[in-house]
mmCIF file of the N, C-alpha and C atoms, coordinates in Angstrom:
data_MODEL
# 
_entry.id   MODEL 
# 
loop_
_atom_site.group_PDB 
_atom_site.id 
_atom_site.type_symbol 
_atom_site.label_atom_id 
_atom_site.label_alt_id 
_atom_site.label_comp_id 
_atom_site.label_asym_id 
_atom_site.label_entity_id 
_atom_site.label_seq_id 
_atom_site.pdbx_PDB_ins_code 
_atom_site.Cartn_x 
_atom_site.Cartn_y 
_atom_site.Cartn_z 
_atom_site.occupancy 
_atom_site.B_iso_or_equiv 
_atom_site.pdbx_formal_charge 
_atom_site.auth_seq_id 
_atom_site.auth_comp_id 
_atom_site.auth_asym_id 
_atom_site.auth_atom_id 
_atom_site.pdbx_PDB_model_num 
ATOM 1   N N  . MET A 1 1  ? 0.566   -1.359 0.155   1.00 0.00 ? 1  MET A N  1 
ATOM 2   C CA . MET A 1 1  ? -0.238  0.248  0.368   1.00 0.00 ? 1  MET A CA 1 
ATOM 3   C C  . MET A 1 1  ? 1.002   1.238  -0.044  1.00 0.00 ? 1  MET A C  1 
ATOM 4   N N  . ASN A 1 2  ? 0.270   1.974  -0.953  1.00 0.00 ? 2  ASN A N  1 
ATOM 5   C CA . ASN A 1 2  ? 1.282   3.495  -0.817  1.00 0.00 ? 2  ASN A CA 1 
ATOM 6   C C  . ASN A 1 2  ? 1.102   4.218  0.364   1.00 0.00 ? 2  ASN A C  1 
ATOM 7   N N  . PRO A 1 3  ? 1.954   4.600  1.178   1.00 0.00 ? 3  PRO A N  1 
ATOM 8   C CA . PRO A 1 3  ? 1.729   5.144  2.452   1.00 0.00 ? 3  PRO A CA 1 
ATOM 9   C C  . PRO A 1 3  ? 1.137   6.774  2.209   1.00 0.00 ? 3  PRO A C  1 
ATOM 10  N N  . ILE A 1 4  ? 0.512   7.586  3.053   1.00 0.00 ? 4  ILE A N  1 
ATOM 11  C CA . ILE A 1 4  ? -0.349  8.686  3.121   1.00 0.00 ? 4  ILE A CA 1 
ATOM 12  C C  . ILE A 1 4  ? 0.933   9.572  3.783   1.00 0.00 ? 4  ILE A C  1 
ATOM 13  N N  . LEU A 1 5  ? 1.202   10.850 2.873   1.00 0.00 ? 5  LEU A N  1 
ATOM 14  C CA . LEU A 1 5  ? 2.012   11.988 3.251   1.00 0.00 ? 5  LEU A CA 1 
ATOM 15  C C  . LEU A 1 5  ? 0.949   12.745 3.784   1.00 0.00 ? 5  LEU A C  1 
ATOM 16  N N  . THR A 1 6  ? 1.499   13.365 4.798   1.00 0.00 ? 6  THR A N  1 
ATOM 17  C CA . THR A 1 6  ? 0.913   14.663 5.469   1.00 0.00 ? 6  THR A CA 1 
ATOM 18  C C  . THR A 1 6  ? 1.478   15.968 4.646   1.00 0.00 ? 6  THR A C  1 
ATOM 19  N N  . VAL A 1 7  ? 0.289   16.785 4.765   1.00 0.00 ? 7  VAL A N  1 
ATOM 20  C CA . VAL A 1 7  ? 0.319   17.968 3.946   1.00 0.00 ? 7  VAL A CA 1 
ATOM 21  C C  . VAL A 1 7  ? 1.565   18.555 4.148   1.00 0.00 ? 7  VAL A C  1 
ATOM 22  N N  . ASN A 1 8  ? 2.768   18.366 5.105   1.00 0.00 ? 8  ASN A N  1 
ATOM 23  C CA . ASN A 1 8  ? 4.212   19.361 5.167   1.00 0.00 ? 8  ASN A CA 1 
ATOM 24  C C  . ASN A 1 8  ? 4.712   18.174 4.364   1.00 0.00 ? 8  ASN A C  1 
ATOM 25  N N  . ASP A 1 9  ? 4.779   16.966 4.498   1.00 0.00 ? 9  ASP A N  1 
ATOM 26  C CA . ASP A 1 9  ? 5.376   16.253 3.814   1.00 0.00 ? 9  ASP A CA 1 
ATOM 27  C C  . ASP A 1 9  ? 5.458   16.513 2.332   1.00 0.00 ? 9  ASP A C  1 
ATOM 28  N N  . ALA A 1 10 ? 4.224   16.577 1.893   1.00 0.00 ? 10 ALA A N  1 
ATOM 29  C CA . ALA A 1 10 ? 3.901   16.782 0.318   1.00 0.00 ? 10 ALA A CA 1 
ATOM 30  C C  . ALA A 1 10 ? 4.545   18.044 -0.002  1.00 0.00 ? 10 ALA A C  1 
ATOM 31  N N  . ALA A 1 11 ? 4.048   19.239 0.549   1.00 0.00 ? 11 ALA A N  1 
ATOM 32  C CA . ALA A 1 11 ? 4.993   20.262 0.524   1.00 0.00 ? 11 ALA A CA 1 
ATOM 33  C C  . ALA A 1 11 ? 6.332   20.357 0.326   1.00 0.00 ? 11 ALA A C  1 
ATOM 34  N N  . ASP A 1 12 ? 6.737   19.556 1.231   1.00 0.00 ? 12 ASP A N  1 
ATOM 35  C CA . ASP A 1 12 ? 8.434   19.284 1.010   1.00 0.00 ? 12 ASP A CA 1 
ATOM 36  C C  . ASP A 1 12 ? 8.845   18.572 -0.286  1.00 0.00 ? 12 ASP A C  1 
ATOM 37  N N  . VAL A 1 13 ? 7.885   17.781 -0.645  1.00 0.00 ? 13 VAL A N  1 
ATOM 38  C CA . VAL A 1 13 ? 8.432   16.685 -1.772  1.00 0.00 ? 13 VAL A CA 1 
ATOM 39  C C  . VAL A 1 13 ? 8.506   17.724 -2.778  1.00 0.00 ? 13 VAL A C  1 
ATOM 40  N N  . LEU A 1 14 ? 6.719   18.799 -3.296  1.00 0.00 ? 14 LEU A N  1 
ATOM 41  C CA . LEU A 1 14 ? 6.698   19.328 -4.287  1.00 0.00 ? 14 LEU A CA 1 
ATOM 42  C C  . LEU A 1 14 ? 7.722   20.745 -4.147  1.00 0.00 ? 14 LEU A C  1 
ATOM 43  N N  . ARG A 1 15 ? 7.993   21.063 -2.639  1.00 0.00 ? 15 ARG A N  1 
ATOM 44  C CA . ARG A 1 15 ? 8.737   22.085 -3.073  1.00 0.00 ? 15 ARG A CA 1 
ATOM 45  C C  . ARG A 1 15 ? 8.286   23.625 -2.775  1.00 0.00 ? 15 ARG A C  1 
ATOM 46  N N  . VAL A 1 16 ? 6.898   23.485 -1.852  1.00 0.00 ? 16 VAL A N  1 
ATOM 47  C CA . VAL A 1 16 ? 5.888   24.519 -2.227  1.00 0.00 ? 16 VAL A CA 1 
ATOM 48  C C  . VAL A 1 16 ? 5.722   24.498 -0.834  1.00 0.00 ? 16 VAL A C  1 
ATOM 49  N N  . HIS A 1 17 ? 4.991   25.825 -0.562  1.00 0.00 ? 17 HIS A N  1 
ATOM 50  C CA . HIS A 1 17 ? 4.551   26.370 1.044   1.00 0.00 ? 17 HIS A CA 1 
ATOM 51  C C  . HIS A 1 17 ? 3.069   25.135 0.675   1.00 0.00 ? 17 HIS A C  1 
ATOM 52  N N  . ILE A 1 18 ? 2.853   25.229 2.422   1.00 0.00 ? 18 ILE A N  1 
ATOM 53  C CA . ILE A 1 18 ? 1.430   24.842 2.675   1.00 0.00 ? 18 ILE A CA 1 
ATOM 54  C C  . ILE A 1 18 ? 0.234   25.197 2.028   1.00 0.00 ? 18 ILE A C  1 
ATOM 55  N N  . ARG A 1 19 ? 0.630   26.498 2.160   1.00 0.00 ? 19 ARG A N  1 
ATOM 56  C CA . ARG A 1 19 ? -0.396  27.467 1.798   1.00 0.00 ? 19 ARG A CA 1 
ATOM 57  C C  . ARG A 1 19 ? -1.039  27.334 0.356   1.00 0.00 ? 19 ARG A C  1 
ATOM 58  N N  . THR A 1 20 ? 0.107   26.949 -0.160  1.00 0.00 ? 20 THR A N  1 
ATOM 59  C CA . THR A 1 20 ? 0.003   26.441 -1.650  1.00 0.00 ? 20 THR A CA 1 
ATOM 60  C C  . THR A 1 20 ? -0.553  25.640 -2.509  1.00 0.00 ? 20 THR A C  1 
ATOM 61  N N  . LEU A 1 21 ? -0.546  24.274 -1.354  1.00 0.00 ? 21 LEU A N  1 
ATOM 62  C CA . LEU A 1 21 ? -1.251  22.990 -1.550  1.00 0.00 ? 21 LEU A CA 1 
ATOM 63  C C  . LEU A 1 21 ? -2.935  23.670 -1.063  1.00 0.00 ? 21 LEU A C  1 
ATOM 64  N N  . GLU A 1 22 ? -3.325  24.269 -0.134  1.00 0.00 ? 22 GLU A N  1 
ATOM 65  C CA . GLU A 1 22 ? -4.316  24.444 0.393   1.00 0.00 ? 22 GLU A CA 1 
ATOM 66  C C  . GLU A 1 22 ? -5.118  25.453 -0.604  1.00 0.00 ? 22 GLU A C  1 
ATOM 67  N N  . ARG A 1 23 ? -4.291  26.625 -1.639  1.00 0.00 ? 23 ARG A N  1 
ATOM 68  C CA . ARG A 1 23 ? -4.909  26.998 -2.490  1.00 0.00 ? 23 ARG A CA 1 
ATOM 69  C C  . ARG A 1 23 ? -5.269  25.976 -3.516  1.00 0.00 ? 23 ARG A C  1 
ATOM 70  N N  . TRP A 1 24 ? -4.209  25.229 -3.997  1.00 0.00 ? 24 TRP A N  1 
ATOM 71  C CA . TRP A 1 24 ? -4.303  24.301 -5.065  1.00 0.00 ? 24 TRP A CA 1 
ATOM 72  C C  . TRP A 1 24 ? -5.967  23.498 -5.108  1.00 0.00 ? 24 TRP A C  1 
ATOM 73  N N  . ARG A 1 25 ? -6.083  22.962 -3.816  1.00 0.00 ? 25 ARG A N  1 
ATOM 74  C CA . ARG A 1 25 ? -7.131  22.217 -3.055  1.00 0.00 ? 25 ARG A CA 1 
ATOM 75  C C  . ARG A 1 25 ? -8.373  22.839 -3.397  1.00 0.00 ? 25 ARG A C  1 
ATOM 76  N N  . GLN A 1 26 ? -8.317  24.211 -3.238  1.00 0.00 ? 26 GLN A N  1 
ATOM 77  C CA . GLN A 1 26 ? -9.058  24.754 -3.110  1.00 0.00 ? 26 GLN A CA 1 
ATOM 78  C C  . GLN A 1 26 ? -10.192 25.537 -4.841  1.00 0.00 ? 26 GLN A C  1 
ATOM 79  N N  . THR A 1 27 ? -8.924  25.467 -5.911  1.00 0.00 ? 27 THR A N  1 
ATOM 80  C CA . THR A 1 27 ? -9.190  25.686 -6.978  1.00 0.00 ? 27 THR A CA 1 
ATOM 81  C C  . THR A 1 27 ? -9.022  24.740 -8.086  1.00 0.00 ? 27 THR A C  1 
ATOM 82  N N  . GLY A 1 28 ? -8.683  23.425 -7.448  1.00 0.00 ? 28 GLY A N  1 
ATOM 83  C CA . GLY A 1 28 ? -8.609  22.092 -8.808  1.00 0.00 ? 28 GLY A CA 1 
ATOM 84  C C  . GLY A 1 28 ? -7.256  22.118 -9.103  1.00 0.00 ? 28 GLY A C  1 
ATOM 85  N N  . GLU A 1 29 ? -6.490  22.888 -8.702  1.00 0.00 ? 29 GLU A N  1 
ATOM 86  C CA . GLU A 1 29 ? -5.239  22.799 -10.006 1.00 0.00 ? 29 GLU A CA 1 
ATOM 87  C C  . GLU A 1 29 ? -4.325  21.608 -9.525  1.00 0.00 ? 29 GLU A C  1 
ATOM 88  N N  . GLY A 1 30 ? -3.923  21.420 -8.033  1.00 0.00 ? 30 GLY A N  1 
ATOM 89  C CA . GLY A 1 30 ? -3.360  20.520 -7.460  1.00 0.00 ? 30 GLY A CA 1 
ATOM 90  C C  . GLY A 1 30 ? -3.019  19.075 -7.896  1.00 0.00 ? 30 GLY A C  1 
ATOM 91  N N  . PRO A 1 31 ? -2.019  18.360 -6.970  1.00 0.00 ? 31 PRO A N  1 
ATOM 92  C CA . PRO A 1 31 ? -1.758  17.253 -7.066  1.00 0.00 ? 31 PRO A CA 1 
ATOM 93  C C  . PRO A 1 31 ? -3.521  16.462 -6.639  1.00 0.00 ? 31 PRO A C  1 
ATOM 94  N N  . ARG A 1 32 ? -3.940  15.125 -6.921  1.00 0.00 ? 32 ARG A N  1 
ATOM 95  C CA . ARG A 1 32 ? -5.065  14.615 -6.048  1.00 0.00 ? 32 ARG A CA 1 
ATOM 96  C C  . ARG A 1 32 ? -4.682  14.533 -5.009  1.00 0.00 ? 32 ARG A C  1 
ATOM 97  N N  . TYR A 1 33 ? -5.628  14.272 -3.910  1.00 0.00 ? 33 TYR A N  1 
ATOM 98  C CA . TYR A 1 33 ? -5.271  14.449 -2.422  1.00 0.00 ? 33 TYR A CA 1 
ATOM 99  C C  . TYR A 1 33 ? -6.327  13.457 -1.712  1.00 0.00 ? 33 TYR A C  1 
ATOM 100 N N  . VAL A 1 34 ? -6.305  13.006 -0.471  1.00 0.00 ? 34 VAL A N  1 
ATOM 101 C CA . VAL A 1 34 ? -6.913  12.045 0.610   1.00 0.00 ? 34 VAL A CA 1 
ATOM 102 C C  . VAL A 1 34 ? -7.605  12.946 1.410   1.00 0.00 ? 34 VAL A C  1 
ATOM 103 N N  . LYS A 1 35 ? -8.927  12.716 1.685   1.00 0.00 ? 35 LYS A N  1 
ATOM 104 C CA . LYS A 1 35 ? -9.397  13.357 2.387   1.00 0.00 ? 35 LYS A CA 1 
ATOM 105 C C  . LYS A 1 35 ? -10.045 12.550 3.798   1.00 0.00 ? 35 LYS A C  1 
ATOM 106 N N  . MET A 1 36 ? -9.723  12.409 5.152   1.00 0.00 ? 36 MET A N  1 
ATOM 107 C CA . MET A 1 36 ? -9.814  11.417 5.850   1.00 0.00 ? 36 MET A CA 1 
ATOM 108 C C  . MET A 1 36 ? -10.467 12.484 7.224   1.00 0.00 ? 36 MET A C  1 
ATOM 109 N N  . GLY A 1 37 ? -11.403 12.390 7.270   1.00 0.00 ? 37 GLY A N  1 
ATOM 110 C CA . GLY A 1 37 ? -12.075 13.345 8.166   1.00 0.00 ? 37 GLY A CA 1 
ATOM 111 C C  . GLY A 1 37 ? -11.782 14.457 8.003   1.00 0.00 ? 37 GLY A C  1 
ATOM 112 N N  . ARG A 1 38 ? -11.231 15.376 8.957   1.00 0.00 ? 38 ARG A N  1 
ATOM 113 C CA . ARG A 1 38 ? -10.861 16.543 8.492   1.00 0.00 ? 38 ARG A CA 1 
ATOM 114 C C  . ARG A 1 38 ? -9.359  16.602 8.289   1.00 0.00 ? 38 ARG A C  1 
ATOM 115 N N  . ARG A 1 39 ? -9.007  15.621 8.120   1.00 0.00 ? 39 ARG A N  1 
ATOM 116 C CA . ARG A 1 39 ? -7.082  15.608 7.669   1.00 0.00 ? 39 ARG A CA 1 
ATOM 117 C C  . ARG A 1 39 ? -7.442  15.507 6.341   1.00 0.00 ? 39 ARG A C  1 
ATOM 118 N N  . VAL A 1 40 ? -5.862  16.313 5.710   1.00 0.00 ? 40 VAL A N  1 
ATOM 119 C CA . VAL A 1 40 ? -6.034  15.795 4.000   1.00 0.00 ? 40 VAL A CA 1 
ATOM 120 C C  . VAL A 1 40 ? -4.491  14.919 3.994   1.00 0.00 ? 40 VAL A C  1 
ATOM 121 N N  . GLY A 1 41 ? -4.171  14.298 3.224   1.00 0.00 ? 41 GLY A N  1 
ATOM 122 C CA . GLY A 1 41 ? -3.054  13.417 3.135   1.00 0.00 ? 41 GLY A CA 1 
ATOM 123 C C  . GLY A 1 41 ? -2.824  13.685 1.415   1.00 0.00 ? 41 GLY A C  1 
ATOM 124 N N  . TYR A 1 42 ? -1.607  12.964 1.225   1.00 0.00 ? 42 TYR A N  1 
ATOM 125 C CA . TYR A 1 42 ? -1.191  12.722 -0.385  1.00 0.00 ? 42 TYR A CA 1 
ATOM 126 C C  . TYR A 1 42 ? -0.500  11.453 -0.561  1.00 0.00 ? 42 TYR A C  1 
ATOM 127 N N  . ARG A 1 43 ? -1.187  11.094 -1.676  1.00 0.00 ? 43 ARG A N  1 
ATOM 128 C CA . ARG A 1 43 ? 0.283   9.699  -2.137  1.00 0.00 ? 43 ARG A CA 1 
ATOM 129 C C  . ARG A 1 43 ? 1.150   10.346 -2.844  1.00 0.00 ? 43 ARG A C  1 
ATOM 130 N N  . ARG A 1 44 ? 2.498   9.948  -2.604  1.00 0.00 ? 44 ARG A N  1 
ATOM 131 C CA . ARG A 1 44 ? 3.636   10.005 -3.333  1.00 0.00 ? 44 ARG A CA 1 
ATOM 132 C C  . ARG A 1 44 ? 3.276   9.596  -4.751  1.00 0.00 ? 44 ARG A C  1 
ATOM 133 N N  . ALA A 1 45 ? 2.405   8.774  -4.778  1.00 0.00 ? 45 ALA A N  1 
ATOM 134 C CA . ALA A 1 45 ? 2.375   8.471  -6.299  1.00 0.00 ? 45 ALA A CA 1 
ATOM 135 C C  . ALA A 1 45 ? 1.663   9.619  -7.385  1.00 0.00 ? 45 ALA A C  1 
ATOM 136 N N  . ASP A 1 46 ? 0.480   10.161 -6.572  1.00 0.00 ? 46 ASP A N  1 
ATOM 137 C CA . ASP A 1 46 ? -0.438  10.918 -7.024  1.00 0.00 ? 46 ASP A CA 1 
ATOM 138 C C  . ASP A 1 46 ? 0.516   12.237 -7.419  1.00 0.00 ? 46 ASP A C  1 
ATOM 139 N N  . LEU A 1 47 ? 1.656   12.589 -6.327  1.00 0.00 ? 47 LEU A N  1 
ATOM 140 C CA . LEU A 1 47 ? 2.325   13.854 -6.368  1.00 0.00 ? 47 LEU A CA 1 
ATOM 141 C C  . LEU A 1 47 ? 2.966   13.745 -7.657  1.00 0.00 ? 47 LEU A C  1 
ATOM 142 N N  . GLU A 1 48 ? 3.949   12.241 -7.796  1.00 0.00 ? 48 GLU A N  1 
ATOM 143 C CA . GLU A 1 48 ? 4.527   11.909 -9.285  1.00 0.00 ? 48 GLU A CA 1 
ATOM 144 C C  . GLU A 1 48 ? 4.171   12.370 -10.068 1.00 0.00 ? 48 GLU A C  1 
ATOM 145 N N  . ALA A 1 49 ? 2.696   11.749 -10.374 1.00 0.00 ? 49 ALA A N  1 
ATOM 146 C CA . ALA A 1 49 ? 2.091   11.749 -11.307 1.00 0.00 ? 49 ALA A CA 1 
ATOM 147 C C  . ALA A 1 49 ? 1.778   13.386 -11.960 1.00 0.00 ? 49 ALA A C  1 
ATOM 148 N N  . TRP A 1 50 ? 1.280   14.135 -10.355 1.00 0.00 ? 50 TRP A N  1 
ATOM 149 C CA . TRP A 1 50 ? 1.126   15.237 -11.276 1.00 0.00 ? 50 TRP A CA 1 
ATOM 150 C C  . TRP A 1 50 ? 2.174   16.055 -11.358 1.00 0.00 ? 50 TRP A C  1 
ATOM 151 N N  . LEU A 1 51 ? 3.353   15.934 -10.993 1.00 0.00 ? 51 LEU A N  1 
ATOM 152 C CA . LEU A 1 51 ? 4.642   16.294 -11.443 1.00 0.00 ? 51 LEU A CA 1 
ATOM 153 C C  . LEU A 1 51 ? 4.736   16.002 -13.080 1.00 0.00 ? 51 LEU A C  1 
ATOM 154 N N  . ASP A 1 52 ? 4.818   15.002 -13.461 1.00 0.00 ? 52 ASP A N  1 
ATOM 155 C CA . ASP A 1 52 ? 5.148   14.607 -14.760 1.00 0.00 ? 52 ASP A CA 1 
ATOM 156 C C  . ASP A 1 52 ? 3.769   14.963 -15.824 1.00 0.00 ? 52 ASP A C  1 
ATOM 157 N N  . ALA A 1 53 ? 2.804   14.984 -15.165 1.00 0.00 ? 53 ALA A N  1 
ATOM 158 C CA . ALA A 1 53 ? 1.679   15.588 -16.122 1.00 0.00 ? 53 ALA A CA 1 
ATOM 159 C C  . ALA A 1 53 ? 1.805   17.031 -16.260 1.00 0.00 ? 53 ALA A C  1 
ATOM 160 N N  . ASN A 1 54 ? 2.525   17.768 -15.225 1.00 0.00 ? 54 ASN A N  1 
ATOM 161 C CA . ASN A 1 54 ? 2.829   19.181 -15.630 1.00 0.00 ? 54 ASN A CA 1 
ATOM 162 C C  . ASN A 1 54 ? 4.440   19.477 -15.869 1.00 0.00 ? 54 ASN A C  1 
ATOM 163 N N  . ALA A 1 55 ? 4.939   18.393 -16.448 1.00 0.00 ? 55 ALA A N  1 
ATOM 164 C CA . ALA A 1 55 ? 6.482   18.890 -16.479 1.00 0.00 ? 55 ALA A CA 1 
ATOM 165 C C  . ALA A 1 55 ? 6.194   19.765 -18.344 1.00 0.00 ? 55 ALA A C  1 
ATOM 166 N N  . THR A 1 56 ? 7.531   20.684 -18.306 1.00 0.00 ? 56 THR A N  1 
ATOM 167 C CA . THR A 1 56 ? 7.634   21.242 -19.959 1.00 0.00 ? 56 THR A CA 1 
ATOM 168 C C  . THR A 1 56 ? 8.959   21.157 -20.100 1.00 0.00 ? 56 THR A C  1 
ATOM 169 N N  . THR A 1 57 ? 9.520   20.956 -21.257 1.00 0.00 ? 57 THR A N  1 
ATOM 170 C CA . THR A 1 57 ? 10.686  21.146 -21.740 1.00 0.00 ? 57 THR A CA 1 
ATOM 171 C C  . THR A 1 57 ? 10.838  22.478 -21.965 1.00 0.00 ? 57 THR A C  1 
ATOM 172 N N  . SER A 1 58 ? 10.562  23.709 -22.103 1.00 0.00 ? 58 SER A N  1 
ATOM 173 C CA . SER A 1 58 ? 10.880  25.065 -22.313 1.00 0.00 ? 58 SER A CA 1 
ATOM 174 C C  . SER A 1 58 ? 9.647   25.755 -21.731 1.00 0.00 ? 58 SER A C  1 
ATOM 175 N N  . THR A 1 59 ? 10.288  26.990 -20.971 1.00 0.00 ? 59 THR A N  1 
ATOM 176 C CA . THR A 1 59 ? 9.310   27.917 -20.879 1.00 0.00 ? 59 THR A CA 1 
ATOM 177 C C  . THR A 1 59 ? 8.649   28.705 -21.860 1.00 0.00 ? 59 THR A C  1 
ATOM 178 N N  . SER A 1 60 ? 8.987   28.199 -23.120 1.00 0.00 ? 60 SER A N  1 
ATOM 179 C CA . SER A 1 60 ? 8.278   28.910 -24.527 1.00 0.00 ? 60 SER A CA 1 
ATOM 180 C C  . SER A 1 60 ? 7.492   28.227 -24.645 1.00 0.00 ? 60 SER A C  1 
ATOM 181 N N  . ALA A 1 61 ? 7.159   26.734 -24.278 1.00 0.00 ? 61 ALA A N  1 
ATOM 182 C CA . ALA A 1 61 ? 6.034   26.169 -25.092 1.00 0.00 ? 61 ALA A CA 1 
ATOM 183 C C  . ALA A 1 61 ? 4.888   26.443 -24.851 1.00 0.00 ? 61 ALA A C  1 
ATOM 184 N N  . PRO A 1 62 ? 3.757   25.787 -25.722 1.00 0.00 ? 62 PRO A N  1 
ATOM 185 C CA . PRO A 1 62 ? 2.639   26.609 -25.696 1.00 0.00 ? 62 PRO A CA 1 
ATOM 186 C C  . PRO A 1 62 ? 1.907   25.963 -24.193 1.00 0.00 ? 62 PRO A C  1 
ATOM 187 N N  . ARG A 1 63 ? 1.231   26.546 -23.841 1.00 0.00 ? 63 ARG A N  1 
ATOM 188 C CA . ARG A 1 63 ? 0.045   26.139 -23.030 1.00 0.00 ? 63 ARG A CA 1 
ATOM 189 C C  . ARG A 1 63 ? -0.723  25.808 -23.644 1.00 0.00 ? 63 ARG A C  1 
ATOM 190 N N  . LEU A 1 64 ? -1.680  24.679 -22.819 1.00 0.00 ? 64 LEU A N  1 
ATOM 191 C CA . LEU A 1 64 ? -2.715  23.359 -23.489 1.00 0.00 ? 64 LEU A CA 1 
ATOM 192 C C  . LEU A 1 64 ? -3.800  24.269 -22.939 1.00 0.00 ? 64 LEU A C  1 
# 
């Protein structure tokens, strides 16, 4: 089973602030997350999949 990372751990993996993860959850922009009651967690595989899906090769690459 894929362990669930805390919000702090996920922020460390993505190198973003925990408030950024909160904003992404509110806007639907960020990686998939798991809601466990009031707690939120992230699967490492979901973080990696999100990073892969958002990877670009150039800053001038057209946005879809």
